[in-house]
N, C-alpha and C positions, 0 to 999 in steps of 0.2 A: 281897794280896787286898783289904784295906781300901782301899788306895790306888787299885787298879783300880776298885773299886766307886764310890769317890768320883768318879773320872774319868768313869765311865759315867753316874753321877747328874748330873754337870755337863753332859756331852754331851747326855744325854737332856733335861735341863731346857732347855738352849739350843735343842735341836731342837724341843721342844714349843712353846716360845715363838714360834719362827719359824713353826711350823705354825698356831698360833692367830692370829698376825698375818696369815698368808696367808688364813686363813678370814675374818677381818674385812675384808681388802682385797677378796676375791672377793665377799663379801656386799654391801659398799658399792658395788663396781663394777656388780654385777648389778641393784641397786635404785636407783641414783642418777641415771642418765641419763634426762632428761625426753624424752618423745616426743610429737609432735602426733598426735592421733587424729581431729581434724576441724578444718578451717579454710575460710573463704570470705570473699571481698571483694565478693561479689555482682556482679562484672563480667559473669558469665554466669548465666543463670537456674538457681538451685539446685533440683534435683528433690526434694531431701530436705526442703524446706520446704513447709508447708501451713497451712491456717487463714487468718486474716486477714492482709492485707499484700500488698505488691507491690514488685517491683524498680523503682526510679525513677532515671532518668538526670538528673544535674545537673552542669553544667560539665565534661562528659566523664567524670565518675565516677558510679558507681551505688551505691545503698544500698537497704536494705529499709525500707519505710515502712508504718506502721500507723496509720490514722486512723478505725478502726471505733468505733462506739458501740452498746452494748447494755445499757441499764439502768446498774446500778452497776458492772458488770464488762464491759469492752470485749472484743471478740473477740480471742483469743490468736493470736499468730504461733507456729507449732509447728515445731521442728526435731527430726527423728528421725535419730539417728546410731547407729553400731555400734562398740563397743569389741571388738577382736579377742581381747584377753586381759583378765584382771582387773588393775586398776590401783589404786594408792593415791595419795592426794594430788592428785586431779584438780582442774584449775583452768580456769575460764571467763574469757576476756578479750574485750572488745569496745569499740567506740566507741558511745556512747549519745547520741542527740539528743533533747532534751526541747523540743518545738516549741509555740510560742504559749502560750495562756492557762491553763497549769497553775496550780491554786490550792491554797494550804496550809490553807484552811478559815477563816482569820481574817476574811476579807471576806464570809463567808456562803456561799461556794461551796466544794466539795471537802470534805475534803482529797483531793487526787488523788495516787495512788501508782503507781509502776511496780514490777512484781513479776516475779520469775523463779521457776519451779518445775521441779524435776528429778524425773521419775517421780512426779508428784503431791505432792511435798514442797516447801514453800517454802524457797528458799535465799537469796533477796534480796528486800527490800522497803524502799522509801524514799518519803517525801513530797517533791514538788517544787513550786516556786513560781516562775513567771515574771511572773504578772499584777501582783503588788504590788512587783516589783523589789526583793525582799528579799535578793537575793544568791544565790550558788550553794548547793546543798544539800551539807551536810558529812556524810560517812559514811566509815568505814574502807575501804570497798570502792571509793570514788569518788575520782578525781583530776580536778579541773576543768580542762578544756581551754579553754573560752570561755563567757562568760555575757553576755547582753544585747546580742548583736550582730546579731540577726535573721538567723541563719545560713541558714535555709530559709523560715520562715514570714514573715508580715507583720502589722503592727499590734500586735505584742507582742514581748517579749523571747524569745530562744531560748537554749538552753544545750547545751553539748557536754561529755561526761565520758568518761574512760577508766574502764570498770567491770571490776573483777577480783573474781571470786567463787570461793571454795573450795567445790568440789563434793563433797569427801570421796572415799571409796573407791567404785569402780565395778566391778561384776561384768562378766564377759565377756557380750556380747550386745547387744541393742538397748535404747536409752534414749531418753527424750523430754524435751526442754526446751521450756517454754512461757514466752513473753514477753507480758505484757499490762498494761493500765492498769486501775486500780480506784479507786472512790471514789463516795460519794453525790453525785449531780449531775454525774457525768462527762459531758462534752459530746461529745468526739470530733469527727470531721469536720474542718472548717476551723478550729474553735476550739482543739482540743487533739489532738496526735498525738505519735508518737515514731518515731525512726529508729534502725536498727542498721547497723553496718558493721565491717569488719575483725575478724570474729569467729573465735576459735580456742578449741579445747579441748585442753589439754595434760595429760599425766599422767606419773607416775613408775611404771614397772612394779613389780609386787609383788616383793620380794626373793626371788631364786631359792634354793632349798634345796640345789642340787647343789654349790655352793661350800663350804658348811659341811659337807655330807655327805662330800665328797672330803677336806677337811682333817681331819675327824674320823676317817675311815678310815685316813689316813696316820698320824695320831697314835697310833691304836690299834695299828697295825702296828709302829711304832717302839717303843712301850712293851713289846709282847710280845717283840720281838727283844732289847731290853735285859734283860728278865727272864731270857730264855733264856741270855744270855751270862753272867749272874751265877751 
């Protein structure tokens, strides 16, 4: 009987280990695959965009351009998107063009910042400078694509960046992203503007509980069966 109980204990322990391993695999599988919940390359007019800005064609490609000026805060370009389910670890990715005479404040103008807000909460802000040719802005969210090449504007440097922003958890439903320039003395118009392109929002779905629940139920059933056999 002692030997049989030891065997059962061993078998039960191995079985439980397998079940817990299965639970972890199911949990990881259900929560690890990233999914795109919104994307646009602006090649067609996006109805979900509003506020300041317009789709501009350049060399066969299109992008969203905002050259508005309204005091210290320029008019925002607004994206309204919907997440069908609650998601964790949402991320925003886009190409950002900083066009013409953005100032960092050292020359008596600015500082000029580009900002992103999610549902009224700031998720990114950085000061940019093309006017004094001080080089590309450095930030953990930015990867420099080009600087000082007059990509779009004229008479001053331009800069292009890959911008990646962690948006955090998103609830199911409608959300609003705002993109705008800000700074004392912000000029806008033909002096300062920004461009957006190849924008996407990706997210990892919330870990589903059914995987752990199933493994837990199986583990409980095995445990009861082993006890009954003893």
